[in-house]
C-alpha positions in Angstrom: 10.9 -202.0 -86.8 8.9 -200.7 -89.7 10.5 -198.9 -92.6 8.6 -195.7 -91.7 9.9 -195.9 -88.1 13.4 -196.6 -89.3 13.4 -193.6 -91.7 12.0 -191.4 -88.9 14.7 -192.5 -86.5 17.4 -191.8 -89.1 16.0 -188.3 -89.8 16.0 -187.6 -86.0 19.5 -188.8 -85.7 20.7 -186.6 -88.6 18.9 -183.6 -87.1 20.6 -184.2 -83.8 24.0 -184.4 -85.5 23.3 -181.1 -87.3 22.6 -179.3 -84.0 25.4 -177.0 -82.9 25.6 -176.1 -79.2 27.3 -172.8 -78.6 28.9 -172.0 -75.2 30.9 -168.8 -75.3 34.6 -169.4 -74.7 34.5 -173.2 -75.3 35.3 -175.1 -78.5 32.5 -177.0 -80.3 32.1 -179.1 -83.3 30.2 -178.5 -86.5 28.8 -181.3 -88.7 28.8 -180.7 -92.4 26.1 -183.0 -93.9 27.4 -182.5 -97.5 30.9 -183.9 -96.8 30.0 -185.9 -93.7 32.9 -184.3 -91.8 33.1 -182.8 -88.3 35.3 -179.7 -87.9 36.1 -177.7 -84.8 34.6 -174.3 -84.5 35.8 -171.2 -82.7 33.5 -168.9 -80.8 35.7 -165.9 -81.0 33.6 -164.5 -83.8 30.3 -165.4 -82.1 28.5 -162.4 -80.7 27.5 -162.5 -77.0 23.8 -163.6 -76.5 21.2 -160.9 -76.0 20.1 -160.5 -72.4 16.5 -159.8 -71.4 16.4 -157.8 -68.2 12.9 -156.3 -68.3 9.4 -157.5 -67.8 7.4 -158.4 -70.9 4.1 -156.6 -71.0 1.2 -157.0 -73.4 0.7 -153.8 -75.6 -3.0 -153.7 -74.8 -4.6 -153.2 -71.3 -8.2 -154.2 -70.6 -10.4 -153.5 -67.6 -14.0 -154.8 -67.2 -16.5 -153.3 -64.7 -20.2 -154.1 -64.0 -22.2 -150.9 -64.0 -25.4 -152.4 -62.5 -26.1 -154.7 -59.5 -25.5 -158.4 -60.4 -28.6 -160.4 -59.4 -30.4 -163.4 -60.9 -32.4 -162.4 -64.0 -31.0 -158.9 -63.9 -30.1 -156.8 -66.9 -26.4 -155.7 -66.4 -24.4 -153.2 -68.3 -20.7 -154.0 -68.4 -18.1 -151.4 -69.4 -14.9 -152.5 -71.1 -12.1 -149.9 -70.9 -8.9 -150.4 -72.9 -5.7 -148.6 -73.7 -2.6 -149.4 -75.7 1.1 -148.6 -75.3 1.3 -147.9 -79.1 -1.3 -146.4 -81.5 -3.8 -148.8 -82.9 -5.9 -148.4 -86.1 -9.2 -150.1 -86.7 -9.7 -151.0 -83.0 -12.6 -153.0 -81.9 -13.9 -154.4 -78.6 -16.1 -157.5 -79.0 -18.1 -159.7 -76.6 -17.2 -163.1 -78.0 -19.0 -165.3 -75.4 -21.8 -164.5 -73.0 -21.4 -167.6 -70.9 -25.2 -168.3 -70.9 -26.4 -164.7 -70.5 -28.6 -163.2 -73.2 -26.9 -160.4 -75.2 -29.1 -157.3 -75.4 -26.6 -155.0 -77.1 -24.4 -155.2 -80.2 -21.7 -157.9 -79.9 -18.9 -155.6 -81.1 -18.1 -151.9 -80.8 -15.6 -150.3 -83.3 -13.1 -147.9 -81.7 -11.5 -146.6 -84.8 -8.1 -145.1 -84.0 -6.8 -145.5 -80.5 -3.9 -143.2 -79.7 -1.0 -144.5 -77.6 -1.7 -144.1 -73.9 -5.3 -143.0 -74.5 -8.3 -144.9 -73.1 -11.4 -146.0 -74.9 -14.6 -147.6 -73.5 -17.4 -149.7 -74.8 -20.6 -150.8 -73.0 -22.4 -154.1 -73.4 -25.7 -155.2 -72.0 -26.6 -158.7 -70.9 -29.5 -160.4 -69.1 -28.4 -162.9 -66.6 -30.1 -166.3 -66.2 -32.9 -166.5 -63.7 -31.3 -169.5 -61.9 -28.5 -167.3 -60.6 -25.7 -169.4 -62.2 -22.2 -168.1 -62.6 -21.8 -166.3 -66.0 -18.4 -165.8 -67.6 -18.3 -163.0 -70.2 -15.4 -163.2 -72.6 -14.1 -160.1 -74.5 -11.5 -159.6 -77.3 -9.8 -156.2 -78.0 -8.1 -155.9 -81.4 -6.3 -153.3 -83.5 -3.7 -152.8 -86.2 -0.4 -151.6 -84.7 3.0 -150.9 -86.1 3.9 -154.7 -85.8 0.6 -155.9 -87.3 -2.6 -157.2 -85.6 -2.6 -156.9 -81.9 -5.3 -158.7 -79.9 -6.0 -159.3 -76.2 -8.7 -161.3 -74.4 -10.3 -160.5 -71.1 -12.9 -162.3 -69.0 -15.4 -161.1 -66.4 -17.1 -163.4 -63.9 -20.7 -162.4 -63.0 -21.8 -164.3 -59.9 -25.3 -163.2 -59.0 -25.5 -164.7 -55.6 -22.0 -163.6 -54.6 -19.2 -165.8 -53.2 -20.1 -168.3 -50.4 -17.1 -167.0 -48.6 -17.5 -163.4 -47.5 -13.8 -163.0 -47.3 -11.7 -160.9 -44.9 -9.7 -157.8 -45.2 -6.0 -158.2 -44.7 -3.0 -155.9 -44.9 -0.1 -156.8 -47.2 3.6 -156.4 -46.4 3.5 -153.1 -48.4 0.6 -151.8 -46.2 -2.1 -152.2 -48.8 -5.6 -153.5 -47.7 -6.9 -156.3 -49.8 -9.8 -158.8 -49.7 -8.7 -162.3 -49.1 -10.8 -165.4 -50.0 -10.3 -169.1 -49.4 -9.4 -171.0 -52.6 -11.2 -174.1 -53.6 -11.6 -176.1 -56.8 -14.8 -175.4 -58.8 -16.0 -178.5 -60.6 
Protein backbone atom coordinates (compact mmCIF):
# COMPACT_ATOMS: atom_id res chain seq x y z
CA UNK A 1 0.00 0.00 0.00
CA UNK A 2 1.40 3.40 -0.94
CA UNK A 3 1.96 6.13 1.64
CA UNK A 4 -0.69 8.29 -0.05
CA UNK A 5 -3.27 5.48 0.15
CA UNK A 6 -2.31 4.75 3.77
CA UNK A 7 -2.76 8.42 4.75
CA UNK A 8 -6.10 8.60 2.88
CA UNK A 9 -7.30 5.44 4.66
CA UNK A 10 -6.24 6.88 8.03
CA UNK A 11 -8.08 10.14 7.36
CA UNK A 12 -11.23 8.29 6.36
CA UNK A 13 -11.02 6.21 9.53
CA UNK A 14 -10.63 9.33 11.70
CA UNK A 15 -13.59 10.93 9.93
CA UNK A 16 -15.73 7.86 10.60
CA UNK A 17 -14.81 7.91 14.28
CA UNK A 18 -15.76 11.58 14.49
CA UNK A 19 -19.27 10.90 13.15
CA UNK A 20 -21.96 11.07 15.79
CA UNK A 21 -25.19 9.24 15.07
CA UNK A 22 -28.16 10.66 16.94
CA UNK A 23 -31.26 8.59 17.56
CA UNK A 24 -33.66 10.33 19.96
CA UNK A 25 -34.09 8.44 23.23
CA UNK A 26 -31.00 6.24 22.84
CA UNK A 27 -27.52 6.77 24.23
CA UNK A 28 -24.63 7.34 21.85
CA UNK A 29 -20.91 7.94 22.01
CA UNK A 30 -18.89 11.02 21.13
CA UNK A 31 -15.26 10.84 20.04
CA UNK A 32 -13.03 13.69 21.22
CA UNK A 33 -10.10 13.79 18.79
CA UNK A 34 -8.03 16.10 21.02
CA UNK A 35 -7.92 13.72 23.99
CA UNK A 36 -8.65 10.50 22.05
CA UNK A 37 -11.44 9.59 24.49
CA UNK A 38 -14.93 8.32 23.92
CA UNK A 39 -17.69 9.61 26.21
CA UNK A 40 -21.39 8.77 26.44
CA UNK A 41 -23.78 11.45 25.27
CA UNK A 42 -27.34 12.12 26.35
CA UNK A 43 -30.06 13.06 23.89
CA UNK A 44 -32.31 14.71 26.43
CA UNK A 45 -31.03 18.13 25.35
CA UNK A 46 -31.15 17.29 21.62
CA UNK A 47 -34.08 18.95 19.86
CA UNK A 48 -36.46 16.77 17.85
CA UNK A 49 -35.62 16.67 14.14
CA UNK A 50 -37.59 18.96 11.84
CA UNK A 51 -40.29 17.25 9.81
CA UNK A 52 -41.08 18.13 6.22
CA UNK A 53 -44.73 17.47 5.47
CA UNK A 54 -45.23 19.55 2.32
CA UNK A 55 -44.36 19.34 -1.33
CA UNK A 56 -41.32 21.32 -2.41
CA UNK A 57 -42.12 23.58 -5.35
CA UNK A 58 -39.84 25.69 -7.50
CA UNK A 59 -40.50 29.42 -6.96
CA UNK A 60 -40.69 30.07 -10.74
CA UNK A 61 -43.28 28.55 -13.13
CA UNK A 62 -42.68 28.45 -16.89
CA UNK A 63 -45.03 27.50 -19.74
CA UNK A 64 -44.00 27.41 -23.42
CA UNK A 65 -46.49 27.51 -26.33
CA UNK A 66 -46.01 27.50 -30.12
CA UNK A 67 -48.07 30.31 -31.67
CA UNK A 68 -47.68 29.16 -35.31
CA UNK A 69 -48.06 25.83 -37.13
CA UNK A 70 -44.97 23.62 -36.72
CA UNK A 71 -43.89 22.47 -40.21
CA UNK A 72 -40.52 21.76 -41.83
CA UNK A 73 -38.78 25.03 -42.76
CA UNK A 74 -41.51 27.14 -41.09
CA UNK A 75 -40.99 30.29 -39.08
CA UNK A 76 -42.49 29.67 -35.65
CA UNK A 77 -43.19 32.16 -32.88
CA UNK A 78 -42.91 30.66 -29.41
CA UNK A 79 -44.38 32.33 -26.33
CA UNK A 80 -42.79 31.77 -22.93
CA UNK A 81 -45.04 32.68 -19.99
CA UNK A 82 -43.62 32.82 -16.48
CA UNK A 83 -44.77 33.66 -12.97
CA UNK A 84 -43.10 33.57 -9.57
CA UNK A 85 -44.34 32.86 -6.05
CA UNK A 86 -42.25 35.76 -4.74
CA UNK A 87 -41.30 39.07 -6.33
CA UNK A 88 -38.28 39.03 -8.62
CA UNK A 89 -36.10 41.94 -9.70
CA UNK A 90 -34.07 42.11 -12.93
CA UNK A 91 -36.04 39.23 -14.44
CA UNK A 92 -35.08 37.81 -17.82
CA UNK A 93 -36.26 35.09 -20.19
CA UNK A 94 -33.51 33.77 -22.46
CA UNK A 95 -33.51 31.25 -25.29
CA UNK A 96 -30.24 29.48 -24.51
CA UNK A 97 -30.33 26.75 -27.20
CA UNK A 98 -32.22 26.56 -30.49
CA UNK A 99 -31.52 22.87 -31.06
CA UNK A 100 -30.64 23.45 -34.71
CA UNK A 101 -33.28 26.03 -35.58
CA UNK A 102 -32.23 29.50 -36.73
CA UNK A 103 -32.94 32.23 -34.19
CA UNK A 104 -34.72 35.19 -35.84
CA UNK A 105 -35.39 37.25 -32.70
CA UNK A 106 -33.31 38.54 -29.80
CA UNK A 107 -31.96 35.70 -27.63
CA UNK A 108 -33.13 37.29 -24.35
CA UNK A 109 -36.00 39.48 -23.20
CA UNK A 110 -35.63 41.53 -20.00
CA UNK A 111 -38.69 41.45 -17.75
CA UNK A 112 -37.62 44.02 -15.18
CA UNK A 113 -39.61 43.54 -11.96
CA UNK A 114 -41.98 40.57 -11.75
CA UNK A 115 -44.49 40.93 -8.91
CA UNK A 116 -45.39 37.85 -6.88
CA UNK A 117 -48.17 35.87 -8.56
CA UNK A 118 -48.18 38.04 -11.69
CA UNK A 119 -47.40 36.64 -15.14
CA UNK A 120 -45.01 37.93 -17.78
CA UNK A 121 -44.54 36.76 -21.36
CA UNK A 122 -41.82 36.89 -23.97
CA UNK A 123 -41.96 35.81 -27.61
CA UNK A 124 -39.12 34.28 -29.60
CA UNK A 125 -39.02 33.49 -33.30
CA UNK A 126 -37.15 30.58 -34.86
CA UNK A 127 -36.94 29.09 -38.36
CA UNK A 128 -37.13 25.30 -38.31
CA UNK A 129 -34.77 23.17 -40.43
CA UNK A 130 -36.07 22.15 -43.86
CA UNK A 131 -35.44 18.45 -43.17
CA UNK A 132 -38.25 18.30 -40.59
CA UNK A 133 -35.96 17.11 -37.80
CA UNK A 134 -36.97 17.38 -34.16
CA UNK A 135 -35.89 20.72 -32.62
CA UNK A 136 -35.50 21.13 -28.88
CA UNK A 137 -35.64 24.75 -27.68
CA UNK A 138 -34.15 25.43 -24.24
CA UNK A 139 -35.07 28.46 -22.13
CA UNK A 140 -33.82 29.95 -18.86
CA UNK A 141 -35.84 32.30 -16.65
CA UNK A 142 -33.86 34.22 -14.01
CA UNK A 143 -34.47 36.95 -11.46
CA UNK A 144 -33.19 38.30 -8.13
CA UNK A 145 -35.45 37.30 -5.25
CA UNK A 146 -35.34 37.71 -1.48
CA UNK A 147 -33.04 34.68 -1.25
CA UNK A 148 -30.71 35.66 -4.08
CA UNK A 149 -30.67 34.60 -7.73
CA UNK A 150 -33.49 32.29 -8.80
CA UNK A 151 -33.33 30.45 -12.10
CA UNK A 152 -35.46 27.85 -13.87
CA UNK A 153 -34.97 26.06 -17.14
CA UNK A 154 -37.63 24.89 -19.57
CA UNK A 155 -37.55 22.96 -22.83
CA UNK A 156 -39.95 22.83 -25.76
CA UNK A 157 -39.90 20.08 -28.36
CA UNK A 158 -40.82 21.18 -31.89
CA UNK A 159 -41.59 18.11 -34.00
CA UNK A 160 -42.60 19.30 -37.49
CA UNK A 161 -43.91 15.98 -38.80
CA UNK A 162 -45.80 15.18 -35.63
CA UNK A 163 -45.59 11.98 -33.66
CA UNK A 164 -45.66 8.67 -35.56
CA UNK A 165 -48.21 7.46 -33.00
CA UNK A 166 -51.45 9.45 -33.31
CA UNK A 167 -52.28 8.56 -29.72
CA UNK A 168 -55.66 7.88 -28.19
CA UNK A 169 -57.90 9.75 -25.80
CA UNK A 170 -58.37 8.01 -22.43
CA UNK A 171 -60.23 8.95 -19.27
CA UNK A 172 -58.26 9.02 -16.01
CA UNK A 173 -59.59 7.78 -12.67
CA UNK A 174 -60.47 11.38 -11.81
CA UNK A 175 -62.60 11.70 -14.97
CA UNK A 176 -60.15 13.89 -16.92
CA UNK A 177 -59.64 13.18 -20.64
CA UNK A 178 -55.97 12.99 -21.69
CA UNK A 179 -54.06 11.97 -24.82
CA UNK A 180 -52.06 8.78 -24.30
CA UNK A 181 -49.06 7.82 -26.46
CA UNK A 182 -46.93 4.69 -26.54
CA UNK A 183 -43.51 5.18 -25.02
CA UNK A 184 -40.37 4.18 -26.90
CA UNK A 185 -36.69 4.99 -26.61
CA UNK A 186 -35.37 7.65 -29.00
CA UNK A 187 -31.80 6.97 -30.07
